[in-house]
N, C-alpha and C positions, 0 to 999 in steps of 0.2 A: 337308297345311297349307296354309290358302287364305286368302287376305286378305278380310276384310269392309270395302269401302268406306265403306258407309254402315248404320249399325244403323237400328231402325224406332223411330221419334220416337212415334207413336201409339198405343201401346200400354203403358200404364202399369201396370206389374205389383207396384208396392210395396204391401206390406201390414203392418198394423200387429202387432207383436210380442204373443203371448200365451204364458203358461205358463213353460217354461224360456228359451224366448227373451227374454222381459219382465227375467226375473231376469239373464239373459248379460248382456241389454244394459246393464243399470245397473249390474253388476260392471266391466264394460269402459270405461263412463263415469266410475266412481269412480276406476278407475285413470289415467285418462288425466287427468283433472281436475288432479291437482298436477303433472304434466308440463307440461301448458300455462300454469298459475298461474307456474311458475320460469321458463320460457322468455318471459315478458310483454313483460319489457325490450325484445326483439328488435322488436317491432310500433312501438317508440318511433322506432326508425331508419329506417323505412318512409315518408319523406318526397322529393316531388320527385321524381326519377327513378326512386329505388328503389320509390316507391308505384306508378310507374306502369306500371312492368316488373312488379310483383305482381299488380296488378288485371288486365292484360295475360296473364300466365300463368296466374291462376285461370280466365279466359274459355277462354283455348285449350284448357286440359289438362280444362276441365269437357265442352267439346264433341269433343276427341279420345279422349274415354273412351267413345264410341260410335260412333267414326267411326276407318276405318283399325285393325281390329283383326285380330288373327292368329287364326283358329280350326283349330284341332287335330280337323279331323273324322273321322281316322282312329282317333282315341285314343278306347276304348270307355269312357265312364264311366256308372257305375249311376245310375238315375231315382231320384228320392226316394221309399222304402217308404212305403207306406200312402197314395198319392196314384196318381192316373190319369195324372199326366204323364210325358210321355215325355223320354227320358234327353237332356239339352241338352249338345250340342260346347263344350269348353274355349275360351273366347276371352278372349285376351289384350291391354288396350291398350297395344300396343307403343309409341306417340307419347307417349302420357299417361304412362305410366311415366320415359321421357325427359324429359318437361318437368318432373317432380316432382322428378329428378335436378338438373335444371339451375337449378330454384329453392331448391333445398340449398343448390350451389355456391356461388349469388349472391346469394341474401338471406335464409341460415339455417335453423333449424331448424324454428322454430314456423310461419314464412311456409309453408315445404315442407309443415307437418304440415297447415296448414288448407287449400293447395291441393288435398294428397291426401283431405283428407275430402269436398271439392266433388266430386272425382273418384268417391269412393267413393259419394256420394249419386246421382250420374248411372247409377252401374252397379247401384245396387240398385233404383233405379225402372224402368229399361229393360233389365235384363238378368238378375237375379235373383229381385230381388223381397225380399231377405233385407235388413231394417234392420241388422243386423250388420254388414255388409259395408263399411258407415262406418268401423267401428273396424278393420277388418283394412287400409284403406286408411290410416286416421290413423298406425298403429303402423309401416306401413311407410314414411310420411314424415317420423315422428318418429326411426325408426330410421336413415334413410339421410341426414336433417341432421346427426344426431349424430355419425355416422361421419364424414362429408366435413368437419367444422367442429372436429371434438376436435383439442386441441392437445398429445396426450400425448407425450410424448419417448420414443425407441426406436425399434427395428425393428418391433414390433407395431403401435406406433401409427401408425408411417408407412405401414406395409402397410394398415391399416385406412382410412386417408384415401384409398387407391387406389380410383377408383371399380372398378376391373376385380374387386376383392373387395368393396368395400362395399356396391354393390348386389346380386349375387347373395345377399349374408350376410343383409341386409335382406329380400329375397324369402321366403329360407328361413325366416325369424322369423315373417314375415307368413304364412308357409304354416301354420308351427306353431299360431299364433292361429286359424286356420281351422276346423282340427279341431274345438274346441269348437261353433264357428258350426255346420258339418255337422251335429255330433251334437244339437243343438237343432233343426235344420229338419225332419226328418221328423215327422209323428204317429204313427208306429209306434211298439212297443216299443221301450224302452232298448237292447236286443240288436240289433235290428235298426238303430236309429239310430248304435250305436257301428260294428257292421259297416259301414253305408255309410260312415259319418266316415273310418274306415280306410281303406277301399277306396278311395273317391273322393280321399282325399289321397294315398295311394300312388302312383294311378296319373296322376294331374297334377302330381307332385314332379317330374320330369326336364323336361316343357314348362316350369314357371314357373322352374327352376333357368336353364334355357338361356337363355330369354327376359331374366332378370335378367342371365345374364353379356353377351348381346348388347347392353345398354342400357350395361353397365359398360365395354365397350369402345368404345363411342361417346363417352361421357363422358371415357373417358380419352384418346382422341384430340384431342379438343377441349381437352384439360390440354395436350397436348404442342402444338398448331396455336398456341394462345390462351396466352401465358407467364403473363397476369393472370387468367386464369379460375379457376384453383385459390382456393380461399378461403385455404388455408395451407399453407406448403410445408415449415415445419419445427415441432416441436413442443416446448415448451419446460416444460410442466407434469411433473411426474412423474405417472405413473399409481397407480390405488389399489393395483393389483396389484405396482407396482415399489418400495412403499415400506420394505419388509423383506424377507430372505430368506424368513422363514415366508409370508409373503403371495403371495410368488412361486411358493414351493413348493406353496401351497394352490390358487394360482389356476390352475397345470397339473394338480394331480391332481384336485382336486373337479370341474371340467368333467370331464376324462378318467373318472372314476368316475361321473358322471351320464350320458356317452355308453355307457360300459359296461353302467350299469343300465338305460338305454331299450333298447338291443340285445338285452341279454338278455329284458326283459319282453317285446318284439315277439317274440322268438325262442321263448321258452315260450309267448306266446300262439298264434303260428302253431301249435308244436308240438302243444298242446292242440286245436287247431282239427283237426289233420291227423289225430289220432288218435281224434278224436269222430268225426268223417268217417268213416275207416277201419271202428270198430266200429259206428258205425249201419249204414254200407253192406253190412258183412259181417250184421248181423241181417235188414235188409231182403231179402238174397239169400238167406238160409235161410230167410224165409217165401214168397218168392216161387219158390223151388225145389220147395218142398213143395206149393205150389199147383200149378205147374208139372206135378209129377210126376203130379199127381190127375187132371188135365184128360181124358188120354187114357183111365185106367179108367173115367172118367166117361160117355164113349161107348162103350167095349165094354161096360159093364154094361147100357147100354140096348138096344145090338143083341141082347146074349144073352140078356136078359130077354123082349124081344119074340119074338125067335125061338122061346124055349121055349112062348112064347103060343100060336105059330101052328101049332104042330105038334098041339093038341088037335084030335081028329077034330070037337069038338062044332061048330067054327067052321063045317063044310060041312053041318050038319044043315039039312034043308028047313025046321024049326021056327024062326021068327022069335023066339020067347019063349025057346028053348033058346039061340040066339046070344047073345040080351040079356043074361040071364042068367050066361052065360060071361063076358062083357065085363065086368060089374059086377064077377065073381069076381077077375078078372085086375086089375082097377084098383086094389083095394084091397090086395093081396098080391103083392109087396111095395107099398109107396105111393112109384113114381118116376114114373108118367105121370100127367098131369093129366087127358088124352081119347084116348080110344081110338075108331078108326072103322074097320068091316070093311067090305071092298069085292069085288062078286064079279069073276068074270075079266076081264069088259067094263071095269071100273075103276068099277063104279058103287058108291054108298054104298047098303049095304043095312041096316047097324045102327052107332050109336054109343052111347057113353056117355061123359057123361052124356046123356041123351035130348037135351037142348036144345041140344046141340052143332050148329054152323052143318054143315051136310052138304054143303054143295060145298067142295073142294078148295082150297087157293090155288095161284096158278099155278107157286110154287116147288115145292111137293108133288107137282102133277102132272108136271113135268120131273123128280122125283126117283123117281116111281112107273113112268114111261117107261124110266128108267133101270134098274129093278129088275125088270121084265117083259124086258126085254133080256138083262140078265146073270144074273139069277136069285139074286141074293145081297141082303141086307141093306144098305141103305145110310140115310144120314139127312142133313137138307139144313143149311145155314148157319142162323145165328141168323134167325129173322122175329119181326116186331112182331105179335106176339097180337092178338085182336080188342079186348082193354084198352088195348093199346100196347106191353104188357110181352113184353119177349123172349123166344121160344119155339124150339124144337129137334123137327124132325117126323122119326119114325124111319119106314123102309117096309120091312117084309118079304114073301116072297110065302108062301102058306100050304102049299103044297106045294115043298119045297125043290129038287125036282127040274125043276121048270117053273113056270109063272104062271097054268097056266089054271083052277084052281081059286078062285084071289081073292089079295086081299091084307090085309095088317093093319097098319094106321097108327097109330103111338103120338105122341102131342104131350107133349113136356116145358116146363113152364112154369120158367124160369129161377129165378124169384122164390120158386118153392114146392117146388122138387124137394130134398129135402135132402141128396142128395149134392152137390148143386152149389152149395147154401147154404154146405156145409161147406167148401167149398174158396173161396168168397167170404169168408165169415166168417174164414177164416185170413189172408186179405190186409189185413184193417182191426186200426188199432189198434198197428201198429208205434212200439214205443217209447212207447205212449201217444198218438201223435199223428198216425201215418202211414195214408194215404188208398190205398187199392189199388183197380185195377178191370181188366178183362179186356178186349182187343182183339182182334178176329175177323180173318181173311184179309182183309179188306176194308178194314182199319183202322177197322171201328166199333165203337163202345164197346156191349159186350153184355151190361156187369157193372158198374154204378158204384152207389154210396152215395146219389149227387143222379140222381134219376129224369130231370132234364132233362137231364141229360148223355146218356143214352142214345141209342143210335144216330148219335152225331157222330162227326164224322172226327178220330182221333188220330194225329200222327205224332211221332217224335222231333224237337227242334228242330235244326235245321240250324246253328245257330251258337251255342251254348251260351255262357254266362260261362264256365263251369271244367269240365273234364273228368276225370273218374277212373278212367280205362281200367284202371290200374296196382291198383287196389285190388279189383277184382272178378274171378271165376273164370270166370263164364258169358255173364252178364248185361254191360249197359251203365249207366252211372251219371254224370250230368252234374248242373251247375247252371244254372238259369234262373229269369225272375220270373215270378210269377203273375198273370194279368191278373185284375180291372182293377186291383188296389191296389198291383202291383210289389213284392210282397214276394219276399224269395228264397227257393228250395226246392231241395231235392235231389231228381231224378227219376231212379229204376232202372225199368228194362225188362228182361224176360227172356224171348226167344221159346221156345214152348213146343216140347219136341222131340218129334217124330213128328205132330204136329198143328199148322196155321195160326194158332194165336192166340197172342197176348202176353199176359204180366204187366207190369203197369205199377203202379209205387207212388210216391206222393207223399210228402215228408216236409218239413215246414216247417224252414227253416234255421236257426230260432228255436230247434229242438231239439238242434242240433248245436251253436249257440253256447251253449247253457244247460248239454250235458252237458262243452264245452271248457272253460265255467268253473268246474264242478265238477272237471275235472280240474287246472286250470293255477291255480286259486285258492290251494289248499297251496302250490304251488310260489311263485307269486308272494308270496304273505305271508311264507315263509320269506327269497325273496328280497331283499324288502323290508327285512325284519328285518336280513338279512345287510348290506344295501347300508347301510343306518342304521349299523349296528356297524362296519363297516369305515369310513365316514366319520368315526364319532366317532375311531375308531382312527387313521384317517390324521392328522385334525386334532391329536390328543394326540401322536401320533409326532413331525409338525412342530413343534408346542410343545418337545416334549421334546428333540428334536435340535438344534433352531434355540436354545435358550435358551443353550447354550456359546456358540456363536456369539453370541448377543445378548448374553452377560456381556463376551466381546471386544471386541464393537462398543464397549459402555460404556467398556472400559478404552482402547480406542483413541481414544474421544473426550476421556477423560479425560488421555492423552498426548498429544493433539492441543490442549488447553488449557493444557499444559506442566504439569499436576500430573502427576509422574511417583514420588510417595511410595506410590502402590498397588501393593503387591505382587501378582503373578498367581499363584495358586498352580496346581501342578503337576498336569498330567494323567496320561491313560492312555499306551499307546503306541500308539493310532489317531491318526488323521489330526487330530483335534481335540486331542489330548493334545500333538501335534507342534507343533500350531500355538499352545497356550499355552506350551510352553517356547520357540518362539521369539519370542512377544512380550515374555515375560520378559527373556530374550536384548536383545530390541530395547530395552525399556525400561530397563535397566540400562546397554545402548551410548546410547541418548539422554541419559541422564541423566549419564555421564561426559561425552560430548560438550559438552552445555549449560552442565556447569560448565566444562569447558573455553574455551566459548565465553563464558561471562559473566567468566571470569577474563581471557580476551583481550581481551574489550570495556574491562575495568577498565584493562588494560595498555595498549590504543589510547588511553583518554580519557587516561591519565597521559601519554602520549608525545606526543599532540597538543598538549598544554596548553605545551610549551615547545618551542624549536628550540636550545636549549643541549644540548651533546654529552651531557655527564654527567645532567643532567635527565632526559633522554629515554631513554637506555639504563638507568639505575636500575630502572625500573619493571619492564622486561621482564627484568633478573636475578632481579628477587623474585618475579616471576610463575612463572619457570623452576624458582626454589628452591620454592616453595609446590606446583607440582603434581606434580613428580617425588619429592619428599622428599630431593634433593641437598643437600650438606653445602655446596657451595661453586660459584658461577659466576662466569664470566670472561669479558670481553668484548676480544678485542683486535683494533685496527684498524690495517691496513698502507697504508704510501703508494703510489704509483704503481709504485716500483721494489722493491717487497714490504719494506721496511723498517718495523718498528712504529712507529707514530704515536703513536696513544692506547691507555690500557687504562683499562677500568671492571669493578671486581670486587664481588663482595656475599659475603659468608660468613665464617665467623670463621677460617678458614684460607686465605684467597684467594689468598695469595702462593705456597701451594704449587704452583701451576699456572704461577708466572713461567718455571720452567725449560722449559715448552712452548713458550712465545712463539717461541723462536728456531727449534723446530723445526714450527710450526705451518706455515708455506709448502711445507715439504717434505710432512706430512703430509696436509694437505687441499688442496693449491695448485692440483690439478685439479680441485677441487668434488666429492669424495667424502666422504661419512660415516663417521666414526672412532666406533665402536659396540664398547667392550670391555667385556662382561658380568662379568669376572671377571681383576682385575689379577694374580692369582697365577698364570694359566698363561701371561702373558706374560715374555717374557726380553729385550726390547729395553733398551739401555742408559738411553735417556731416560724411561723407564717405571718404573726399579728405584728412581729417587727418590721417586717418587709412591708405592711400591707401601709402601717404609719409611715414609713418611711418616703412614702410617695409612690412605690411599686404597684402595678394592677394588673402584671400577667407575668407568669414564670414559665421557663423551660429548663429541664435538667433532662441530659442525657449521659448514658454510661460510656467511658472508654474502654474498651473490653480489648485485653491481650491473650492471644493464646488460650481463650475460656476463661480468662481472670479479670473482674473490675480493677482496673489499675487506676481510676480515678473519674472525676465527673465534669461535664460540660454545663455551666451554668448561664443563663439569659434572662434578665430582666427586662421588662417594657414599662413603659409611663401609663399606658391606657391598657383597655382590655385587647386582646389579641387571640385572633382563631387561627389555629395553625391546620394549614393547608397540608395535603398527604405529601404533596412535591416540595413543599418547606421542610417538614421532617425529615423526610428522605435527602435532603441536601445537608440540614444539619447533623442528621447520623453519619454522611460521608464526611464533613468537617472532623465529627468525633473519632471517627475510626482512624482518619490522617494525622489525629492529635494523638491517639493511641499510639500508632507507629511511630510518629515522629519524636513522643516520650522513652518508646522504647528502643528506638534508634540512637537517642541522646545516652541513654544510660549503657549500651551495650558500647558505645563510642568511648564512654568515659570509661567503662571497665577494659575495651580493648588498649586504649593509649595506657592505661597504667600496667597493662598485663605486657606492652611492648616495651615500655620502660626497662620493667624488670627484666623481659627477655635480653634486652639489650644490655643491661647489666651484666645478666649470666655469661652471654657470647664475649662480653668485653673481659671480662676476669678467666674466663675459662684458656685454658694453658694448651687444651688440645685444639687443633685445625678443625673448625666445622665449616665442610661448604655444602650447601642446597642448589639443586640446579630443577627446572622444570620439566616437562614429559617430551621438551623437545631440546634437550640438553643444554639448556641457556642455564647462564649463573644468575640465580635469584638472591644468594646470601652468601657473604665469606666473611666471618669474625676478623678480629684484628691479627689472631695468631696466624689464619691461613693467610692474609694479606701479607705479613711478616715473612712467612714459609716462602709463599708464589706470588713474588712481584707483580707480577701480569694482573693478579685479581685486583690491584686497587682500582677503583672507581670502573670496572667492566661490567657492572649488571647488565643482563639483557644480550651479552654476547655468548658465541658457542664456547662452551667449556673445554672441546676439543682444541679450539685454537687457543684459549687462553693458556692451556696447559702444553704448548708445543714443545717446550724448551726441558718439559720436565720428563722422568724417566715414564719410558714407555708401558710400565704397569699401571702407574698413576691415570693415564689417560683410558686405560681400560677398563678401570673400576667404573667409568661413566659410561662407556659404550658398551660392554659385554651384556649380553640378556641375561634376566634374571631367571633363575630356574624355576620360580612358582611365585605367586603373588607375597608371598610373605617370606621370600627367601633372602640370603645375607649373601654378599660376595666379600671376602676376606681376602687379604694378603700384605704383602711387606714390601716398603720403599727404599731404596736408599737415595738417599738425596747426593749432590755433587758434593758438600761438605762432609761425607761420609756418615751423615746421621741416618739412622732406621727409623722408619716411623710405621706403625702398624694401622692398616686400614680397615675400616669397617663400613660396608657399604649397604643401606637398605631402602627398598621402595618406600614412596611415600604414595598412599591410595586412598582415593577417593569412598565417598559412603557407597556408590555402587559397585567397588572392586576396580576402578581403573586406575591405572598408574597416574599420578599427579606428578610425578617427579622422582629425585631421589637426594638423600641425605648421606652424608659422608662424613665421619668422624675419625682423623688420623691420629694415633699418639703416639709421642715420642720414646721408643724401646730402645734408644742407643746403649743406655745402661745395663738393660736387662739383656740385650744380645751379648756384652762384655760379660756378664755374669755367665749366661748360660756357654761362653765359649770357654770361660776358666772351668766350669762345672764339667763340661766337657774333656777337656783337656785332663783336669783331673780323671774323670771316669776313666780315658782312656790309659791312663798312666795307670792306675789302680787295676783296670782290666789286664793290662799286660802283665804287671808285677804278680797279679793272682793267679794267673794261667797255670805257671808251672807248680806252685806249693798245691794248689789244689789238685794237679794231675797225679802228685806223690801222694797225699791225702788219699784220693781214691782208689790209686794204686795198694797201698798198706792197708786199706781198708778191706777190699776186695781179697788179700792174701789171709787175713785174720780168720776165716773158716779152715783154710789149708794147714794151722799152727795145732790145730788140736780142735776136739769137739767142744761146740758150744750150746749153753742150755738155749730155749727159748726165748728166752728173754734177752739173754746175749745178741741172738740171731737177728732178734727185733732191732736192738742198736743200733745195730750193723748197716742193716737194710734201710734206718733213718738216715745215719751218717751218709752212705750212698746216694741216696734219695736226693738229701740237701744237696751234696756237691752236685749231682746232675743239674738241678735249680741254678745253683749258683753258676756252672759251667754255661745252661742255656742261656743264662742273664747276660753273663760275660760276653757269650757270642752276638748277643741280639745287640747288644751295646756297641761291640765293634764293629758289627754290620753295618748299623746306623749312623756311625761315626765315619765309616769310609765310604757310605752312600751320601750322606751329607758332603762328606769332602769331594766326590767325582772319583774316587780313584777305582782304577781298576773297570771302568767302565768302556763297552764295546760296543758303540752304538751301530746298528744295519737295517736293511729291511727285514723283517720278519713276518712269517705267517703264525697269526695271534689264533686262528681258528686251530692250528696244530697244537700249539701251546696248551690251549683250554682240552684238548683230548686228552694230552699226556697228562696235564692235572687229574682230570677225571680218572682215569687209568692209574694212576699212584693212590689217591684217596680211596677210591672205590670199596677197597678192603675195610677202609677203618669205617666207613658209613655201613656196610653190610654188618660189620660186629657189633654195632650199637642199633641194629635192625632199622636201618634209616634207607629209606630207597634214593639213591642218586639220579638224577634225571637230568639230561642234557637237552637245550632247546637251541643248537647250534643250525646256523643255515645251510641249505642242501648244496648251494654254490659257496665257493670261498670267497670269504671279505677280503676287501683291499688289502695289501700288506701295511704294516704299522712302521714306524722308525724307532727303534729303541733297542735295551740290552734284552735277549732272552733269556738269561738267568735270573735277572731282577725282575722281570714282568712275570716269568715262573713263579719266584719266589712270592711275588704280591697276590697271584691268584692263589697259591698254595694256603697263605696266612688267611685270607678269605674265605675260603674252602674250610679251611681248617677250623678257624673261627665258629664256622656255622654248625660244623659238625658237634663241637663242644656245645653251644648251648642249644642243640634243638634233641630233645629227648624222644620225640614220636612224631613220624609225619614223613617229611621228604625235602630234599635239598634240590635245589632245582638251578641249573649253571646256564647262562646263554649269551650270545653275541649279539649285539644290532649295529648294522651299519648307518652312521649318519653322514651329513653333505660332506664334512670334512675331518670327522673322527670317527672312532671305531668303539662302541661302549660294550664292557663286560660287566655282568653282575652275578649276583648271587641271592638267591632268595630263598627263606629255610621258612618253617612252620614252627618256628621254637617262640621260647618265652617274650620275646619282644624286650623293646626298650623304651623306658618312660620318656617323655619329651625333654624333660630338664636335664637329661645326659646326653643328648645329640649332640651340642655344642662341643663338649670335651671329650668326646670317643677317641678323637686322633691325636690327643695329646701324651706325650710319655710318661707311662707309669700310671694312667688312669683306668681304673677299673670299676665296672659298674657293682655295687656292693649290695647285695640284696638276697634273702633269704636262701632261694634254690640256685645261687651261683657260687655258695662260699667255698664248696667242695670243688670246684673247677679250678685246675692249677694254671697257671699263666704267669708272665713277668710284666704284662702292660705296655709291651712295646711292639707286639704285632702288627697293631693299627698305624702307630706311628712310625713305622716300617715302612707299611703301605704306601702312606702319604708322603714318606720322604722319597720313594721311588717314582712315584705318579708325578711328583712335583719336580723331578728330576727328568722327566718326560715330558713336561710342559703340558701336563694331562691336568684332571682335576676328580678329586675322590669325595662321594657323599654316601649318605646311608638315609633310608625311610623305612620307619618303624612306628608301631604301635604297642604298645604295653598288652601281651596275651594274644597279640597277631601275628606274630613274626616280624622278620627284617629282611629288607631288600639292601643290599652293599653294591655300590657303582663303582665304577672309574672309567673314565673316557681319555684315551690318549690320540695323538693326532695320527692321520694317514701319513704315508711315504708320498713326499713329493719329489719326484725326480730331478726338478728344475732346482 
């Protein structure tokens, strides 16, 4: 194998089709046209990039059809018979085939077929000259496109979509289509053409398959490397061979049958050719052996006859006329020699007959004459060209057998005229009516041939024959070669003559062998064809016969699947289909029974779900149990938590008969087991004797289980012995389960109804406003106080709360819209109604078991009176604070001057310090109260855009010394880039920051304090995190109340007024922000406040 980098582009060898080629071309065109029409829709998708890819692949494939080809130079392919063309080596365009496969995978079947058609045109024009090769490549493109893009489901469809299988299979199909093309190519007879097509195809099969396999492997690698390269990963369409068992069976058997037929046809044909070859070789060998055996006799006859002539004394007569007459007499009796020449002892010619014979001897004759004169015995020459160019043999004998002194007699034999030789030669002609034989001498020259132009030409056996037949010959050799110049195959047999260096050669046209092989094979092939047709018909009929019951079963299964269970299935035999019929009938009856049970169960379920009352929900269950089982009495007994009978529901004429079992129910089935008594006559238990005496003959007891506890029992009594089937027990168990659920639901409903009544009473009597919404902020519940406060809530369940509270204050709507900080968080706030009432609102989330929010509940309490009291308190505190400031100033001044009056002892000094400390604390308290009052009144507030991160850095700078004094680390977690400005009062926000940081320093004994800023969507968050003592959860809701301080052992010595955090809350509320804390005892605390960003608009 070698690579042809560039083919020839200057020698266009495409020829117009004629004869059989034209008809075959028309057939292929008509066969391809419907496929192209059917796939024409694929051309409409060739737009944009796909169209560019199509054009590019078409051009590149056409170029590579004559570039980078694999040439199998060692593969001996026959030349076209009937022509003088030499055998061309097989060339396969590997890259072109790969590009056609890529086109099939990326563009579809029809684009790949058109690209393959262009490749076939190039190969026809520059490689083979056959127009039919267009359709060979077209069929390859159609088939590989179909295989790679077909969407058949199943393993076979998936396997055929793999290039490693699809491309070799398409190559094999194209190879089969090439056989008619090869048959139509030769101008020779049909037998030669058929032999050429089969021989060429069989020798090129393996290379074509392995090249296709290589292309498939490359495409398969592309599928693996590029995930989207494969046009289809999973098939969804049911293939034609998979729509029924009959089609599956036929799709497996018919191709197998066709394959067997093809193999048998090939085997019979090959056997016929082999037998024909053996017979013909045997006949040729017999003719050649007869001729070979007669050739030595021919030379012996010539020597003997001439020696008899030489012994005649008249040849030494001095009279010329006497010698001449004797030559004339000898040449005619018998007719063997064509010329006789008499020589004297010196070798000079003295007489010849016929008289006009050339008197001079030929050089070869002179050489033989010298040998005879030396050895004194008769000799003959090799075949010599006569004067007219015909082969002749010269015999030389001495006139005196004891010496050569008296002279010599030369006899010339013309092989064309010698009767003995002609008998030998004619025996080589016409073997099987067509054989041609000739004779070759020791110098490989043809000395006898039907064609005179072949005489004296050199002949040698073919050194590299097509086929050898050494096994079928006895003496000679036989082989097959091609006859020049028409390349027609022939059989050559040659046999060396024993005892003489000549060779018999017979040519037999291969057409004779093929014709005889056809005569041998045709009857067998006809029988095989008829047998195959009969077998195919039998297979089809057998498949139909065998699949008919299966088809009927499939139809019945379809009826069963459609719910029509009244069609009875006839019983079959004892084979698999019979057992399958029986199983289907049993399944039908079982399904029918089960569907009836399910229908009854559905009716019972409908009846049970229609009511939550105990008697109304359990009665349909008892009715269904009686209807299904044929029992005479049914009873359900329900237990309380301690096993005491709580409720009883019965059905049937004698339902009270089972009342005696109620007291024993807990003992009989208390552990959840079933009680199934098929025949009460066999039972001896005392509590069952009364039932038997009352006329019951069978009993069934099933526990009612709820949440793992037996809550009751279902009793069924029968008037006759009863065998309980598994399906019946399962059905009754299902009814028992429904009864348990129904009883549980009835109890829960009663409990829920009672709880609802209590809840309604509580909500009605509550003076606080209570509003409940769902997770989409729609009203679920509003108590009378809420409806009286917000008249829009009356009869408004299911409407959006935001719409209902449109006329309420904005703060009321915000409580239901604002996001919750955490699942357990609480939103609080105060609402001022139009009638000047003030409500304190507390809103919390209602969470489901998984933690998902199910809605919100809001409780609003009227705190108008408390607000008035608080205002009175604030006014009082303000008045007292102002009145106390001046006396406290005097007191501190005089107390500070006491040390200046005179010396004081240590005790006096301590008392003075306590007086000054108390005055300072009172002053601080008064200042905080005044600040708080001023903040609540909104006095002296100057709102403007301000840089909050700058305020944070200033607070950090002011309080760092205090932190360092307490050996605490003060850390800043401020953004590297400035945060957005906020809208507020700089002094108040700084006061709030200082209070939070100061608070952290007070309650942190070791560790660090971290200050940070975080920018949110519409707010800026300031936070202070410490590693201090932390706060218990119970104190967190009250931390920002006035004068509230956490009292615990390690905080008793920390000084404070309890107003710092209240001031922070008032400052942040003034800025429309929010303040909160997150803390756990012993793990530190984090205080937050969030204020809105500055909005320039």
